TORFI-682943 format. One record per residue (C-alpha): y, x, z; residue in one letter; residue number from 1; chain. Coordinates in Angstrom, 1 decimal, always signed. Layout:
<sites>
@north: Y east: X up: Z residuo: A num: NUM cadena: A
...
</sites>
This chain:
<sites>
@north: -0.1 east: +0.1 up: +0.0 residuo: M num: 1 cadena: A
@north: +2.3 east: +3.2 up: +0.3 residuo: H num: 2 cadena: A
@north: +1.9 east: +4.0 up: -3.3 residuo: K num: 3 cadena: A
@north: +5.0 east: +3.8 up: -5.6 residuo: A num: 4 cadena: A
@north: +3.1 east: +1.5 up: -7.8 residuo: C num: 5 cadena: A
@north: -0.5 east: -0.2 up: -7.7 residuo: S num: 6 cadena: A
@north: -2.3 east: -2.7 up: -9.3 residuo: Y num: 7 cadena: A
@north: -4.6 east: -5.2 up: -7.6 residuo: K num: 8 cadena: A
@north: -7.1 east: -7.2 up: -9.8 residuo: P num: 9 cadena: A
@north: -7.9 east: -9.6 up: -7.2 residuo: H num: 10 cadena: A
@north: -7.8 east: -13.1 up: -9.3 residuo: L num: 11 cadena: A
@north: -10.5 east: -15.1 up: -8.0 residuo: M num: 12 cadena: A
@north: -12.0 east: -18.3 up: -9.9 residuo: V num: 13 cadena: A
@north: -14.5 east: -20.8 up: -10.2 residuo: G num: 14 cadena: A
@north: -17.6 east: -20.7 up: -7.8 residuo: D num: 15 cadena: A
@north: -16.3 east: -17.3 up: -5.9 residuo: Q num: 16 cadena: A
@north: -15.9 east: -17.6 up: -2.0 residuo: S num: 17 cadena: A
@north: -12.7 east: -18.8 up: -0.8 residuo: Y num: 18 cadena: A
@north: -11.8 east: -19.2 up: +3.1 residuo: P num: 19 cadena: A
@north: -12.5 east: -23.0 up: +4.3 residuo: A num: 20 cadena: A
@north: -9.4 east: -22.8 up: +6.7 residuo: Y num: 21 cadena: A
@north: -7.2 east: -23.1 up: +3.4 residuo: E num: 22 cadena: A
@north: -9.1 east: -26.4 up: +2.4 residuo: L num: 23 cadena: A
@north: -8.9 east: -27.5 up: +6.0 residuo: R num: 24 cadena: A
@north: -5.2 east: -27.0 up: +6.2 residuo: N num: 25 cadena: A
@north: -4.4 east: -28.7 up: +2.8 residuo: L num: 26 cadena: A
@north: -6.6 east: -31.9 up: +3.8 residuo: L num: 27 cadena: A
@north: -4.7 east: -31.9 up: +7.3 residuo: S num: 28 cadena: A
@north: -1.2 east: -31.9 up: +5.6 residuo: Y num: 29 cadena: A
@north: -2.6 east: -34.4 up: +2.9 residuo: L num: 30 cadena: A
@north: -3.6 east: -36.8 up: +5.7 residuo: K num: 31 cadena: A
@north: -0.6 east: -36.6 up: +7.5 residuo: K num: 32 cadena: A
@north: +1.6 east: -37.2 up: +4.5 residuo: Q num: 33 cadena: A
@north: -0.3 east: -39.7 up: +2.5 residuo: F num: 34 cadena: A
@north: -3.1 east: -41.0 up: +4.8 residuo: G num: 35 cadena: A
@north: -6.8 east: -41.1 up: +5.2 residuo: I num: 36 cadena: A
@north: -7.5 east: -42.7 up: +2.0 residuo: E num: 37 cadena: A
@north: -6.0 east: -40.0 up: +0.0 residuo: A num: 38 cadena: A
@north: -8.4 east: -37.4 up: +1.7 residuo: V num: 39 cadena: A
@north: -11.2 east: -39.5 up: +1.1 residuo: E num: 40 cadena: A
@north: -10.5 east: -39.7 up: -2.6 residuo: K num: 41 cadena: A
@north: -10.0 east: -36.0 up: -2.8 residuo: L num: 42 cadena: A
@north: -13.1 east: -34.9 up: -0.6 residuo: C num: 43 cadena: A
@north: -15.3 east: -37.2 up: -3.0 residuo: Q num: 44 cadena: A
@north: -13.9 east: -35.3 up: -5.9 residuo: E num: 45 cadena: A
@north: -14.6 east: -32.2 up: -4.7 residuo: I num: 46 cadena: A
@north: -18.0 east: -33.1 up: -3.1 residuo: G num: 47 cadena: A
@north: -17.5 east: -31.7 up: +0.5 residuo: V num: 48 cadena: A
@north: -16.7 east: -34.2 up: +3.6 residuo: G num: 49 cadena: A
@north: -14.4 east: -33.3 up: +6.3 residuo: E num: 50 cadena: A
@north: -17.2 east: -33.1 up: +8.8 residuo: N num: 51 cadena: A
@north: -19.0 east: -30.7 up: +6.6 residuo: E num: 52 cadena: A
@north: -16.0 east: -28.7 up: +5.9 residuo: L num: 53 cadena: A
@north: -15.2 east: -28.5 up: +9.9 residuo: A num: 54 cadena: A
@north: -18.5 east: -26.1 up: +10.2 residuo: L num: 55 cadena: A
@north: -18.0 east: -24.3 up: +6.8 residuo: S num: 56 cadena: A
@north: -16.5 east: -20.6 up: +6.8 residuo: Q num: 57 cadena: A
@north: -16.2 east: -20.6 up: +2.8 residuo: F num: 58 cadena: A
@north: -16.0 east: -22.9 up: +0.2 residuo: V num: 59 cadena: A
@north: -15.4 east: -22.6 up: -3.6 residuo: Y num: 60 cadena: A
@north: -12.4 east: -21.4 up: -5.1 residuo: V num: 61 cadena: A
@north: -12.2 east: -24.4 up: -7.5 residuo: W num: 62 cadena: A
@north: -12.2 east: -26.8 up: -4.6 residuo: Q num: 63 cadena: A
@north: -9.1 east: -25.1 up: -3.0 residuo: V num: 64 cadena: A
@north: -7.4 east: -24.9 up: -6.5 residuo: D num: 65 cadena: A
@north: -8.3 east: -28.7 up: -7.0 residuo: Y num: 66 cadena: A
@north: -7.3 east: -29.7 up: -3.7 residuo: A num: 67 cadena: A
@north: -3.7 east: -28.1 up: -4.2 residuo: M num: 68 cadena: A
@north: -3.3 east: -29.5 up: -7.6 residuo: T num: 69 cadena: A
@north: -4.2 east: -32.9 up: -6.1 residuo: F num: 70 cadena: A
@north: -1.6 east: -32.5 up: -3.6 residuo: L num: 71 cadena: A
@north: +1.1 east: -31.4 up: -5.8 residuo: Q num: 72 cadena: A
@north: +0.5 east: -34.2 up: -8.2 residuo: H num: 73 cadena: A
@north: +0.5 east: -36.6 up: -5.5 residuo: L num: 74 cadena: A
@north: +3.7 east: -35.6 up: -3.9 residuo: S num: 75 cadena: A
@north: +5.6 east: -34.5 up: -7.1 residuo: Q num: 76 cadena: A
@north: +7.2 east: -32.0 up: -4.5 residuo: D num: 77 cadena: A
@north: +7.9 east: -28.5 up: -6.0 residuo: P num: 78 cadena: A
@north: +7.7 east: -27.3 up: -2.5 residuo: E num: 79 cadena: A
@north: +4.9 east: -29.0 up: -1.4 residuo: V num: 80 cadena: A
@north: +2.8 east: -25.6 up: -1.3 residuo: G num: 81 cadena: A
@north: +5.2 east: -24.0 up: +0.8 residuo: A num: 82 cadena: A
@north: +5.4 east: -27.0 up: +3.2 residuo: K num: 83 cadena: A
@north: +1.9 east: -27.5 up: +3.8 residuo: A num: 84 cadena: A
@north: +1.6 east: -23.8 up: +4.4 residuo: A num: 85 cadena: A
@north: +4.5 east: -23.8 up: +7.1 residuo: S num: 86 cadena: A
@north: +2.2 east: -25.7 up: +9.3 residuo: E num: 87 cadena: A
@north: -0.5 east: -23.2 up: +9.9 residuo: Y num: 88 cadena: A
@north: -1.4 east: -21.7 up: +13.2 residuo: Q num: 89 cadena: A
@north: -3.1 east: -18.4 up: +13.7 residuo: V num: 90 cadena: A
@north: -6.0 east: -20.1 up: +15.4 residuo: T num: 91 cadena: A
@north: -6.8 east: -21.9 up: +12.2 residuo: D num: 92 cadena: A
@north: -7.9 east: -18.4 up: +10.7 residuo: L num: 93 cadena: A
@north: -11.3 east: -18.5 up: +12.3 residuo: G num: 94 cadena: A
@north: -13.5 east: -15.3 up: +11.4 residuo: F num: 95 cadena: A
@north: -10.4 east: -13.6 up: +10.2 residuo: L num: 96 cadena: A
@north: -9.1 east: -13.1 up: +14.0 residuo: L num: 97 cadena: A
@north: -12.1 east: -10.9 up: +14.2 residuo: G num: 98 cadena: A
@north: -10.6 east: -8.5 up: +11.6 residuo: Y num: 99 cadena: A
@north: -7.2 east: -8.6 up: +12.7 residuo: L num: 100 cadena: A
@north: -7.8 east: -7.6 up: +16.4 residuo: T num: 101 cadena: A
@north: -8.2 east: -4.0 up: +15.3 residuo: S num: 102 cadena: A
@north: -4.7 east: -3.9 up: +14.0 residuo: Y num: 103 cadena: A
@north: -1.5 east: -2.7 up: +15.9 residuo: K num: 104 cadena: A
@north: +1.4 east: -3.5 up: +13.1 residuo: T num: 105 cadena: A
@north: +2.3 east: -6.3 up: +10.7 residuo: L num: 106 cadena: A
@north: +2.0 east: -3.7 up: +8.1 residuo: G num: 107 cadena: A
@north: -1.9 east: -3.0 up: +8.9 residuo: E num: 108 cadena: A
@north: -2.6 east: -6.7 up: +8.7 residuo: C num: 109 cadena: A
@north: -0.9 east: -7.3 up: +5.6 residuo: L num: 110 cadena: A
@north: -2.7 east: -4.1 up: +4.2 residuo: E num: 111 cadena: A
@north: -5.9 east: -5.9 up: +5.2 residuo: F num: 112 cadena: A
@north: -5.0 east: -9.2 up: +3.5 residuo: V num: 113 cadena: A
@north: -3.9 east: -7.4 up: +0.3 residuo: I num: 114 cadena: A
@north: -7.2 east: -5.2 up: +0.1 residuo: A num: 115 cadena: A
@north: -9.8 east: -8.0 up: +1.2 residuo: H num: 116 cadena: A
@north: -9.3 east: -10.9 up: -1.3 residuo: P num: 117 cadena: A
@north: -12.9 east: -11.6 up: -0.8 residuo: E num: 118 cadena: A
@north: -12.3 east: -12.4 up: +2.8 residuo: L num: 119 cadena: A
@north: -8.6 east: -14.2 up: +2.5 residuo: V num: 120 cadena: A
@north: -9.0 east: -15.7 up: -1.0 residuo: G num: 121 cadena: A
@north: -6.5 east: -14.8 up: -4.1 residuo: S num: 122 cadena: A
@north: -5.3 east: -17.0 up: -6.5 residuo: F num: 123 cadena: A
@north: -3.5 east: -14.0 up: -8.7 residuo: S num: 124 cadena: A
@north: -3.6 east: -10.2 up: -9.7 residuo: D num: 125 cadena: A
@north: -0.8 east: -8.5 up: -7.6 residuo: T num: 126 cadena: A
@north: +1.3 east: -5.8 up: -8.7 residuo: L num: 127 cadena: A
@north: +2.8 east: -3.7 up: -5.3 residuo: I num: 128 cadena: A
@north: +5.7 east: -1.5 up: -5.3 residuo: R num: 129 cadena: A
@north: +7.6 east: +0.6 up: -2.9 residuo: N num: 130 cadena: A
@north: +11.4 east: +1.0 up: -3.5 residuo: E num: 131 cadena: A
@north: +14.7 east: +1.2 up: -2.0 residuo: E num: 132 cadena: A
@north: +13.3 east: +0.3 up: +1.6 residuo: G num: 133 cadena: A
@north: +11.3 east: -2.7 up: +0.3 residuo: L num: 134 cadena: A
@north: +7.7 east: -3.6 up: -0.1 residuo: L num: 135 cadena: A
@north: +7.5 east: -5.8 up: -3.3 residuo: K num: 136 cadena: A
@north: +4.7 east: -7.9 up: -4.2 residuo: V num: 137 cadena: A
@north: +4.5 east: -9.5 up: -7.8 residuo: R num: 138 cadena: A
@north: +2.1 east: -11.8 up: -8.9 residuo: W num: 139 cadena: A
@north: +0.7 east: -11.5 up: -12.4 residuo: L num: 140 cadena: A
@north: -0.4 east: -14.8 up: -14.0 residuo: N num: 141 cadena: A
@north: -3.5 east: -13.2 up: -15.8 residuo: T num: 142 cadena: A
@north: -5.2 east: -16.7 up: -16.1 residuo: N num: 143 cadena: A
@north: -2.2 east: -18.1 up: -17.8 residuo: K num: 144 cadena: A
@north: -1.9 east: -21.3 up: -15.3 residuo: L num: 145 cadena: A
@north: +0.7 east: -23.9 up: -16.0 residuo: D num: 146 cadena: A
@north: +4.0 east: -22.4 up: -14.6 residuo: I num: 147 cadena: A
@north: +4.2 east: -25.5 up: -11.9 residuo: N num: 148 cadena: A
@north: +0.8 east: -24.9 up: -10.4 residuo: K num: 149 cadena: A
@north: +1.2 east: -21.2 up: -10.2 residuo: Y num: 150 cadena: A
@north: +4.5 east: -21.7 up: -8.5 residuo: S num: 151 cadena: A
@north: +2.7 east: -24.2 up: -5.8 residuo: C num: 152 cadena: A
@north: +0.0 east: -21.3 up: -5.3 residuo: Q num: 153 cadena: A
@north: +2.8 east: -18.4 up: -5.1 residuo: F num: 154 cadena: A
@north: +4.9 east: -20.3 up: -2.6 residuo: Q num: 155 cadena: A
@north: +1.9 east: -21.6 up: -0.5 residuo: H num: 156 cadena: A
@north: +0.9 east: -17.9 up: -0.2 residuo: S num: 157 cadena: A
@north: +4.1 east: -16.5 up: +0.8 residuo: I num: 158 cadena: A
@north: +4.9 east: -19.2 up: +3.3 residuo: A num: 159 cadena: A
@north: +1.4 east: -19.1 up: +4.8 residuo: S num: 160 cadena: A
@north: +2.0 east: -15.1 up: +5.1 residuo: L num: 161 cadena: A
@north: +5.5 east: -15.4 up: +6.9 residuo: M num: 162 cadena: A
@north: +4.1 east: -18.4 up: +9.1 residuo: T num: 163 cadena: A
@north: +1.1 east: -16.1 up: +10.2 residuo: F num: 164 cadena: A
@north: +3.6 east: -12.7 up: +10.6 residuo: A num: 165 cadena: A
@north: +5.9 east: -14.7 up: +13.0 residuo: R num: 166 cadena: A
@north: +3.0 east: -16.1 up: +15.2 residuo: Q num: 167 cadena: A
@north: +1.4 east: -12.5 up: +15.2 residuo: L num: 168 cadena: A
@north: +4.3 east: -10.5 up: +16.3 residuo: T num: 169 cadena: A
@north: +6.0 east: -13.1 up: +18.4 residuo: G num: 170 cadena: A
@north: +9.4 east: -12.3 up: +16.5 residuo: G num: 171 cadena: A
@north: +11.5 east: -13.4 up: +13.7 residuo: E num: 172 cadena: A
@north: +10.1 east: -12.1 up: +10.0 residuo: V num: 173 cadena: A
@north: +11.7 east: -12.8 up: +7.1 residuo: N num: 174 cadena: A
@north: +11.3 east: -12.2 up: +3.3 residuo: V num: 175 cadena: A
@north: +14.3 east: -10.3 up: +1.8 residuo: K num: 176 cadena: A
@north: +14.0 east: -11.8 up: -1.8 residuo: Q num: 177 cadena: A
@north: +12.0 east: -14.3 up: -3.6 residuo: I num: 178 cadena: A
@north: +11.9 east: -14.4 up: -7.3 residuo: A num: 179 cadena: A
@north: +10.6 east: -17.5 up: -9.1 residuo: L num: 180 cadena: A
@north: +9.8 east: -17.5 up: -12.7 residuo: A num: 181 cadena: A
@north: +10.6 east: -21.1 up: -13.6 residuo: E num: 182 cadena: A
@north: +14.1 east: -23.0 up: -14.0 residuo: P num: 183 cadena: A
@north: +16.4 east: -23.3 up: -11.3 residuo: K num: 184 cadena: A
@north: +16.0 east: -26.4 up: -8.5 residuo: R num: 185 cadena: A
@north: +16.2 east: -27.0 up: -5.0 residuo: S num: 186 cadena: A
@north: +14.4 east: -24.8 up: -3.0 residuo: A num: 187 cadena: A
@north: +16.0 east: -25.2 up: +0.4 residuo: N num: 188 cadena: A
@north: +12.6 east: -25.5 up: +2.3 residuo: F num: 189 cadena: A
@north: +11.5 east: -22.4 up: +0.9 residuo: L num: 190 cadena: A
@north: +14.5 east: -20.3 up: +1.7 residuo: A num: 191 cadena: A
@north: +14.4 east: -21.8 up: +5.1 residuo: S num: 192 cadena: A
@north: +10.6 east: -21.3 up: +5.9 residuo: C num: 193 cadena: A
@north: +10.9 east: -17.5 up: +4.6 residuo: T num: 194 cadena: A
@north: +14.3 east: -16.7 up: +5.2 residuo: G num: 195 cadena: A
@north: +14.5 east: -15.3 up: +2.0 residuo: A num: 196 cadena: A
@north: +17.2 east: -15.3 up: -0.9 residuo: S num: 197 cadena: A
@north: +15.5 east: -17.2 up: -3.8 residuo: V num: 198 cadena: A
@north: +16.4 east: -16.8 up: -7.4 residuo: S num: 199 cadena: A
@north: +15.1 east: -18.7 up: -10.3 residuo: F num: 200 cadena: A
@north: +14.5 east: -17.4 up: -14.2 residuo: D num: 201 cadena: A
@north: +13.0 east: -14.3 up: -13.1 residuo: A num: 202 cadena: A
@north: +10.4 east: -12.4 up: -15.2 residuo: E num: 203 cadena: A
@north: +7.9 east: -12.7 up: -12.8 residuo: F num: 204 cadena: A
@north: +7.1 east: -14.5 up: -9.4 residuo: F num: 205 cadena: A
@north: +7.8 east: -11.7 up: -6.8 residuo: E num: 206 cadena: A
@north: +8.6 east: -11.2 up: -2.9 residuo: W num: 207 cadena: A
@north: +9.8 east: -8.5 up: -1.1 residuo: S num: 208 cadena: A
@north: +10.1 east: -7.6 up: +2.8 residuo: I num: 209 cadena: A
@north: +11.9 east: -4.8 up: +4.4 residuo: E num: 210 cadena: A
@north: +9.5 east: -1.8 up: +5.1 residuo: H num: 211 cadena: A
@north: +11.1 east: -1.6 up: +8.9 residuo: Q num: 212 cadena: A
@north: +9.6 east: -5.2 up: +9.4 residuo: L num: 213 cadena: A
@north: +6.1 east: -3.8 up: +8.6 residuo: L num: 214 cadena: A
@north: +6.3 east: -1.6 up: +11.9 residuo: S num: 215 cadena: A
@north: +6.4 east: -4.6 up: +14.0 residuo: L num: 216 cadena: A
@north: +3.6 east: -4.5 up: +16.8 residuo: P num: 217 cadena: A
@north: +1.0 east: -7.6 up: +16.9 residuo: I num: 218 cadena: A
@north: +1.8 east: -9.2 up: +20.4 residuo: T num: 219 cadena: A
@north: -0.8 east: -12.3 up: +19.6 residuo: F num: 220 cadena: A
@north: -3.8 east: -12.7 up: +22.1 residuo: S num: 221 cadena: A
@north: -6.9 east: -12.6 up: +20.3 residuo: F num: 222 cadena: A
@north: -9.0 east: -13.4 up: +23.5 residuo: A num: 223 cadena: A
@north: -11.3 east: -15.9 up: +21.6 residuo: A num: 224 cadena: A
@north: -11.5 east: -14.4 up: +18.1 residuo: A num: 225 cadena: A
@north: -14.8 east: -14.8 up: +16.2 residuo: E num: 226 cadena: A
@north: -16.4 east: -11.6 up: +14.9 residuo: P num: 227 cadena: A
@north: -16.0 east: -10.5 up: +11.5 residuo: G num: 228 cadena: A
@north: -18.4 east: -11.6 up: +8.9 residuo: I num: 229 cadena: A
@north: -19.7 east: -10.1 up: +5.4 residuo: T num: 230 cadena: A
@north: -19.2 east: -12.0 up: +2.3 residuo: V num: 231 cadena: A
@north: -22.3 east: -12.1 up: +0.2 residuo: D num: 232 cadena: A
@north: -20.9 east: -12.8 up: -3.7 residuo: S num: 233 cadena: A
@north: -24.5 east: -12.7 up: -5.1 residuo: S num: 234 cadena: A
@north: -24.6 east: -16.6 up: -5.2 residuo: H num: 235 cadena: A
@north: -21.7 east: -16.8 up: -7.3 residuo: S num: 236 cadena: A
@north: -22.3 east: -17.5 up: -10.9 residuo: Y num: 237 cadena: A
@north: -18.7 east: -16.5 up: -11.8 residuo: I num: 238 cadena: A
@north: -19.0 east: -13.0 up: -9.7 residuo: S num: 239 cadena: A
@north: -22.0 east: -12.3 up: -11.7 residuo: E num: 240 cadena: A
@north: -20.9 east: -12.9 up: -15.2 residuo: L num: 241 cadena: A
@north: -17.6 east: -10.9 up: -14.5 residuo: L num: 242 cadena: A
@north: -19.5 east: -8.1 up: -13.3 residuo: A num: 243 cadena: A
@north: -21.6 east: -8.0 up: -16.4 residuo: E num: 244 cadena: A
@north: -18.4 east: -8.2 up: -18.6 residuo: L num: 245 cadena: A
@north: -16.8 east: -5.3 up: -16.8 residuo: R num: 246 cadena: A
@north: -20.0 east: -3.4 up: -17.1 residuo: E num: 247 cadena: A
@north: -20.1 east: -3.7 up: -20.7 residuo: S num: 248 cadena: A
@north: -16.4 east: -3.5 up: -21.4 residuo: A num: 249 cadena: A
@north: -14.4 east: -2.6 up: -23.8 residuo: P num: 250 cadena: A
@north: -17.1 east: -4.0 up: -26.1 residuo: E num: 251 cadena: A
@north: -17.4 east: -7.5 up: -24.6 residuo: L num: 252 cadena: A
@north: -20.6 east: -9.7 up: -25.9 residuo: P num: 253 cadena: A
@north: -20.0 east: -13.3 up: -27.6 residuo: S num: 254 cadena: A
@north: -20.7 east: -16.3 up: -25.4 residuo: M num: 255 cadena: A
@north: -23.7 east: -16.9 up: -27.8 residuo: D num: 256 cadena: A
@north: -25.1 east: -13.2 up: -26.8 residuo: A num: 257 cadena: A
@north: -24.5 east: -14.0 up: -23.2 residuo: V num: 258 cadena: A
@north: -26.3 east: -17.1 up: -23.0 residuo: A num: 259 cadena: A
@north: -29.4 east: -15.7 up: -25.0 residuo: L num: 260 cadena: A
@north: -29.8 east: -13.3 up: -22.3 residuo: T num: 261 cadena: A
@north: -30.0 east: -15.7 up: -19.7 residuo: Q num: 262 cadena: A
@north: -32.1 east: -18.0 up: -21.6 residuo: N num: 263 cadena: A
@north: -29.8 east: -21.0 up: -21.6 residuo: I num: 264 cadena: A
@north: -28.1 east: -22.6 up: -24.7 residuo: S num: 265 cadena: A
@north: -24.4 east: -21.7 up: -25.3 residuo: S num: 266 cadena: A
@north: -23.7 east: -25.3 up: -24.5 residuo: R num: 267 cadena: A
@north: -25.3 east: -25.0 up: -21.0 residuo: T num: 268 cadena: A
@north: -23.4 east: -21.7 up: -20.4 residuo: L num: 269 cadena: A
@north: -20.2 east: -23.7 up: -21.3 residuo: R num: 270 cadena: A
@north: -21.0 east: -26.4 up: -19.3 residuo: R num: 271 cadena: A
@north: -21.6 east: -24.4 up: -16.2 residuo: R num: 272 cadena: A
@north: -18.2 east: -22.5 up: -16.6 residuo: L num: 273 cadena: A
@north: -16.5 east: -25.8 up: -17.1 residuo: S num: 274 cadena: A
@north: -17.8 east: -27.4 up: -14.1 residuo: N num: 275 cadena: A
@north: -16.4 east: -24.3 up: -12.3 residuo: A num: 276 cadena: A
@north: -12.8 east: -24.6 up: -13.5 residuo: G num: 277 cadena: A
@north: -12.9 east: -22.2 up: -16.1 residuo: T num: 278 cadena: A
@north: -14.3 east: -21.1 up: -19.7 residuo: S num: 279 cadena: A
@north: -15.9 east: -18.0 up: -21.4 residuo: Y num: 280 cadena: A
@north: -12.7 east: -17.1 up: -23.1 residuo: Q num: 281 cadena: A
@north: -10.8 east: -17.2 up: -19.9 residuo: K num: 282 cadena: A
@north: -13.2 east: -14.7 up: -18.2 residuo: L num: 283 cadena: A
@north: -13.0 east: -12.4 up: -21.1 residuo: V num: 284 cadena: A
@north: -9.2 east: -12.7 up: -21.3 residuo: D num: 285 cadena: A
@north: -9.1 east: -11.9 up: -17.6 residuo: Q num: 286 cadena: A
@north: -11.4 east: -8.9 up: -17.9 residuo: V num: 287 cadena: A
@north: -9.3 east: -7.4 up: -20.9 residuo: R num: 288 cadena: A
@north: -6.1 east: -7.9 up: -19.4 residuo: C num: 289 cadena: A
@north: -7.1 east: -6.4 up: -16.0 residuo: Q num: 290 cadena: A
@north: -8.6 east: -3.4 up: -17.9 residuo: M num: 291 cadena: A
@north: -5.5 east: -3.0 up: -20.0 residuo: A num: 292 cadena: A
@north: -2.9 east: -3.1 up: -17.2 residuo: I num: 293 cadena: A
@north: -5.1 east: -0.7 up: -15.3 residuo: E num: 294 cadena: A
@north: -5.1 east: +1.8 up: -18.1 residuo: L num: 295 cadena: A
@north: -1.4 east: +1.4 up: -18.7 residuo: I num: 296 cadena: A
@north: -0.5 east: +1.9 up: -15.1 residuo: L num: 297 cadena: A
@north: -2.7 east: +5.0 up: -14.9 residuo: S num: 298 cadena: A
@north: -0.2 east: +6.7 up: -17.0 residuo: N num: 299 cadena: A
@north: -2.9 east: +8.9 up: -18.6 residuo: E num: 300 cadena: A
@north: -3.0 east: +7.1 up: -21.9 residuo: H num: 301 cadena: A
@north: -1.1 east: +6.6 up: -24.8 residuo: S num: 302 cadena: A
@north: -0.5 east: +3.0 up: -26.1 residuo: I num: 303 cadena: A
@north: -2.4 east: +4.2 up: -29.2 residuo: E num: 304 cadena: A
@north: -5.4 east: +5.4 up: -27.3 residuo: S num: 305 cadena: A
@north: -5.7 east: +2.4 up: -25.2 residuo: I num: 306 cadena: A
@north: -5.5 east: +0.0 up: -28.3 residuo: S num: 307 cadena: A
@north: -8.4 east: +2.0 up: -29.9 residuo: D num: 308 cadena: A
@north: -10.5 east: +2.2 up: -26.6 residuo: Y num: 309 cadena: A
@north: -10.4 east: -1.4 up: -26.1 residuo: M num: 310 cadena: A
@north: -11.4 east: -2.1 up: -29.9 residuo: G num: 311 cadena: A
@north: -8.0 east: -3.5 up: -31.4 residuo: F num: 312 cadena: A
@north: -7.7 east: -2.9 up: -35.4 residuo: G num: 313 cadena: A
@north: -4.0 east: -1.8 up: -34.8 residuo: D num: 314 cadena: A
@north: -1.6 east: -1.4 up: -32.0 residuo: V num: 315 cadena: A
@north: +0.6 east: -4.4 up: -33.0 residuo: S num: 316 cadena: A
@north: -2.6 east: -6.5 up: -32.4 residuo: H num: 317 cadena: A
@north: -3.0 east: -4.9 up: -29.0 residuo: F num: 318 cadena: A
@north: +0.7 east: -5.4 up: -28.1 residuo: R num: 319 cadena: A
@north: +0.4 east: -9.1 up: -29.3 residuo: Q num: 320 cadena: A
@north: -2.6 east: -9.5 up: -27.4 residuo: S num: 321 cadena: A
@north: -1.1 east: -8.2 up: -24.1 residuo: F num: 322 cadena: A
@north: +1.9 east: -10.4 up: -24.3 residuo: K num: 323 cadena: A
@north: -0.3 east: -13.3 up: -24.8 residuo: H num: 324 cadena: A
@north: -2.2 east: -12.4 up: -21.7 residuo: W num: 325 cadena: A
@north: +0.7 east: -11.8 up: -19.2 residuo: I num: 326 cadena: A
@north: +3.6 east: -12.8 up: -21.1 residuo: G num: 327 cadena: A
@north: +5.5 east: -9.4 up: -21.4 residuo: H num: 328 cadena: A
@north: +4.8 east: -6.5 up: -23.4 residuo: P num: 329 cadena: A
@north: +3.0 east: -3.2 up: -22.6 residuo: P num: 330 cadena: A
@north: +5.9 east: -1.2 up: -22.0 residuo: G num: 331 cadena: A
@north: +7.2 east: -3.3 up: -19.1 residuo: H num: 332 cadena: A
@north: +4.3 east: -2.3 up: -16.9 residuo: F num: 333 cadena: A
@north: +4.7 east: +1.4 up: -18.0 residuo: H num: 334 cadena: A
@north: +8.6 east: +1.4 up: -17.0 residuo: R num: 335 cadena: A
@north: +7.5 east: +0.1 up: -13.4 residuo: L num: 336 cadena: A
@north: +5.7 east: +3.4 up: -13.3 residuo: N num: 337 cadena: A
@north: +8.4 east: +5.4 up: -14.1 residuo: R num: 338 cadena: A
@north: +8.2 east: +7.5 up: -11.1 residuo: G num: 339 cadena: A
@north: +4.9 east: +9.0 up: -12.3 residuo: K num: 340 cadena: A
@north: +4.7 east: +11.6 up: -15.3 residuo: D num: 341 cadena: A
@north: +5.1 east: +9.7 up: -18.8 residuo: K num: 342 cadena: A
@north: +2.1 east: +9.2 up: -20.8 residuo: A num: 343 cadena: A
@north: +2.6 east: +10.4 up: -24.3 residuo: S num: 344 cadena: A
@north: +3.4 east: +7.9 up: -27.2 residuo: G num: 345 cadena: A
@north: +5.5 east: +4.6 up: -26.8 residuo: S num: 346 cadena: A
@north: +4.5 east: +1.4 up: -24.7 residuo: L num: 347 cadena: A
@north: +7.3 east: -0.7 up: -25.8 residuo: N num: 348 cadena: A
</sites>
């Protein structure tokens, strides 16, 4: 976390594990704002009951994603993600408390959160930078989600982090700045619950916090903390498929070829991925995009060599594909890494 610039490919999708406390919080907020009927409808649609959820440590990513979208559509409030997150209590974290007991400062807790998406859940890849006394965390929409949905997830994440930070330290912890890549609107609640200056029409969704706040000591009492647990991702079909794609990269197989190796039809494969809220093309794009970003930020390769390595016919095709994946050309990420030695070749 102390590097000048580091990339965390943490996007989680489909049937990958996500902490159940997140879903419990969303259901609690939904019940308070819209009543038990809304909760029952959502539970029926995602196939999990409140009693079952109360005993669960993990659910699927798609279930949490579905619940957040359900709440967003029902409320029609662009700040509903932040509002739901602001009602968290540290005691809601369950088994995560067993990990946090060993950390002495807010910065150590944040480093754990950033380093372990398999335990805390993550809807996005992130780019982390340290500059001018600030830690800046930028979300990268590598899954090409609808901007309103992505904004809701981003706001929920930063509001929950600040809610937990204040309870963990017993002090006033505020975000310095929040940048939203969407048109200007009212953001009074987001600004109030995070203490941040909020700007709109930004290139990316990003938040920043002063380095000095990361040194704040943890004062919360973890007396009844549950022990930390290990997450077994072997049950996740998406995780297994992503692992296979990453092993075969940069020459990624077609969907028909993958289906053949699994002794299923392409139609069955397509249906399995659709039921998990994704598609084969999305997973392929995710793997290729993450690989390209990592190669660019390594500053060890020129744009021409990256394009050639990834199997593009020409550099212009690679640039077009990269901009399609992330909304910006490769040169944007190269400039973020300007503190390192420049790689040869133009990335603009």
